[in-house]
N, C-alpha and C positions, 0 to 999 in steps of 0.2 A: 711701784705699788708694794703694799705690805699685806700680809695675812695676819689676822689677829684672832685670839681666843678671848671671848667675852667672859668676864668673871661673874656675869649673871648666872652662869651654870654651876657655880660652887656656893657652898654655905658662906655667907659674908664673913662670919667670924672664923672661918677656916680659909682665909684668903690665900694663904701660902700654898694651898693645894693647886692653885691655878698653874703653877710652874710644872706640875706633873704632866700636863697635857702638851706642853710645848718643848720641854727639854730635849726630847729625841731629835728635834729638827735643827738643833745647833744654830739658833739665831735666825732661822728662816721665818719663824712665826713669833709675833709679838703678843701683847696683851691690850685688850680694851677694858679699861676700868669701869665697872658698874658700881658707883659709889653707894655706900650704905652708912653714912655718918649719922643717920638718925638712930642707929643702934648703939647701945652701950657696948663698948669693947671693940667696935670696928676700927676706930682710929688706931688703937694699939696694935691690932692685927695687921693693919695696913702699913703703919710706920715700920714695923718689923721687916717688911718686904721691900721697902724703898731702895735699899742698896742693890738688891738683885734686879728690881724693875729697871734700874738705870742701864742694865745690860741689854735691854730689848727695845724694839720699837713700841711706842705707847700711843694709844688714843684714849679718849675719855667720853663717857656718857654723862650728860647733865643729870643731877639727882632726879629720881623717879618717885620713890616712896616719900610720902609727906610733902610732895611738891606738886604745884599746879600752876602752870604758866599762863593760863587764861584767867587767873584771878585778878581782880581790880587792884590797882596800886593802893597800898595803905591798909588792905584787909589782912586779917590774920594768916590766911593761906599764902598770900603774896609775901608777907614778911618772913614766914617760915621757909618758903621756897628760896628766897634770896639768901637767907642765913645758911642753908645747906649748900647753895651754890658757892658762897664765899668760902665755906669750909673745904669744899672740893677743890677750888682753885688754889687755895693756900697749900693744901696737902700735895697737889700734883704739879705745882709750878716748876719744880726742879727736874721734873721728868720730861719736860718739853713735849706735851701731848700734841699730836699732829692736828687734832681738831677736838671740838666739844659738840656733842650731839644734842640738838634741840627738838623737843616735842611741842606742838602748839597747845596740846592739852593732854591730861592723863586720866581724867575722870569722865563718867557718863554725864550727858546733858540732854535737855529737851530741845526740840526744834525751835521753840520760841526763844531760847537762850542763845542760839548759835551766833547771831549777828553781834550781840554785845560781847560774848566771850571771844569771838574771833578778833574783834577790835582790841580787846584787852591783850590777847596773845600777841598781836602784831606790835602793839606798843611795848610790851614786855620783851619781845625779841630784840628790839634795838637797845634796850637797857642791858639785857644779858650780853649781847654782842659787845657793847661798850666795856662791860666788866671783864669779859674774856680777853679782849684785845689789849687790856692793860698788862696781861701776862703773855702776850704774843700768841694767843691761842685762837685760831679762827673758829667760827660757829658754822655748823652744817645743819640743815633742816631735814628731818626724817619724816616720812609718811607714817604717822602714828595713828593709832585708833582702829577699832574693829566695829564694823557696821552692826553685827549681830548683838553687840552689847552696848550700842549707842555711844560709843566713844570716838567714832570717825567724824572729825570736824570738817575735813575737806574731802570731797569726792575726787575722782581721778583728774578730771579736767580742772577743777578748782586748785588742786595741788600743783599741777603743771603751771597754771597761770600765776599762782602765788610765787612759786619758785623762780619763775622767769623775772618777776618784778623785784624780789628781795635781793639785796646786795650780798649774796653768800652762795656757797656751793651746797650740794645736796647729797644726802645718804638715802639710798633706796632700800627699804626693808622688803625683801621679796615675799616673806611670809605674810606680812600685813597686807601687801598688795593682792596676793593670791586669796587670802581669806575674804577680801572685799570684792572679789571677782573683777579686779582690774586687769587690763592687758599689760602684763609685765614687760614684754618685749617692746610694745608700743610706747610704754612709759620710758624705757631706756632710749628709744629713738628720739623721743620728744625732748629729753633733758640731757642727752649724752654729753654736751659740752660743760654741764654743771655738775655732773655726777662724779664724786671723788671716792665714794665708798658704798658698800652693800652690807647689810645684815643678811646672812643666809641661814635658812632653816626651812622646814616644811610643815605642812598641816593637811587637814581634810578638806580645805577649800571653804571652810565656814568658821572654825574656831582658831584662836591664836595659839597653836599647840607648841611651837618652838621645838619640833621634833628634828631628828637627823635629816640630812639633805635628801635622802632617798626614802624616808618614811613619811609618805603623804602622796597627794595627788598632783603636786606641782612637778613639772618635767625639769628637773635640775640639770640634766645633761644638755637639754636644749638651751637652757639659760646660759650655761658655760660657753657654748658655741657662740651665742649672740654677744655675750660679754667680751669675748676675744675680738669680735668684729668692731664693736662700737665704743667700748670703754676699757680697753686693755690695760690702762694704767691705774684704774680705780682699785682701792683697797677692798679686801674681802674679810668680813668679820664672822666667825662661827659664833652664833648667838643661840645656844640651846638652853632649854629649861633644865633644872637640876636633875630631873628624872632621866632625861636623855643623856645628859653629861655624866651620869653615874658610870656609864660604860666608857672608861678612859681609853681603852684600846679601840673601841668603836669610833670615838671622836678622832683619835689619831689616824684611823683608817680613812675617815672622811677628809682630813687635812691632806693626807698623802694622795688621795684621789684628786683633790684640787691642784696640788703642786704638779702632779703628773699631767693633768689636763692642760695646764698653762704651758707646758713644754711641747705640746703637740702642734 
């Protein structure tokens, strides 16, 4: 298993700052790339860091901004999404990412749209998987979306059923699950053989705050105990918002807690 720090927590144009969080751990912590190729200047900031990135374990998130994987093939949102994915794959191929994270959708939708959008997302999943496999990068499906803001496409049981059918492994975002009132430990039990990674953060049980692991109403200590029982080989990704990640020493404290917990 690997522990990663997600670059979602830093200003995209200050990508190099990501190393500040992980350097004290001497290779025990890698980086999950949260790409921002939609921004002018990001590619330059990223390329500057490629030599150093090669020294660490790497995973990668599929593009989020200006990307929508439930868009119909041939539409402008679909074309833009695939352009950004192609840029991401080209930029990261030499880093050998352990996986690419896939969201079924990124934007809000109405109940009437769900069936069509889910069908689009399923079709696009296979196309994206095909593109990633050309670079030897497996795709993992994340439980994305928040019920309170109408972006949750799959409820808990639908997500479990979908993941069991798809020919891929799974990344569980415990913050998303908690905000949607899912049974996180039950979810782990249901999908344990397919779970290869977790996004860890905390929130108030309603909004997607991406706060530090003990800053919220989710029992992170209980999660860690269950993690060690059912998915001890799965990766753990610290995925904080920029405000939470501004406290570099605090993030390092959380990483140290996880490392110590894994040794117990």
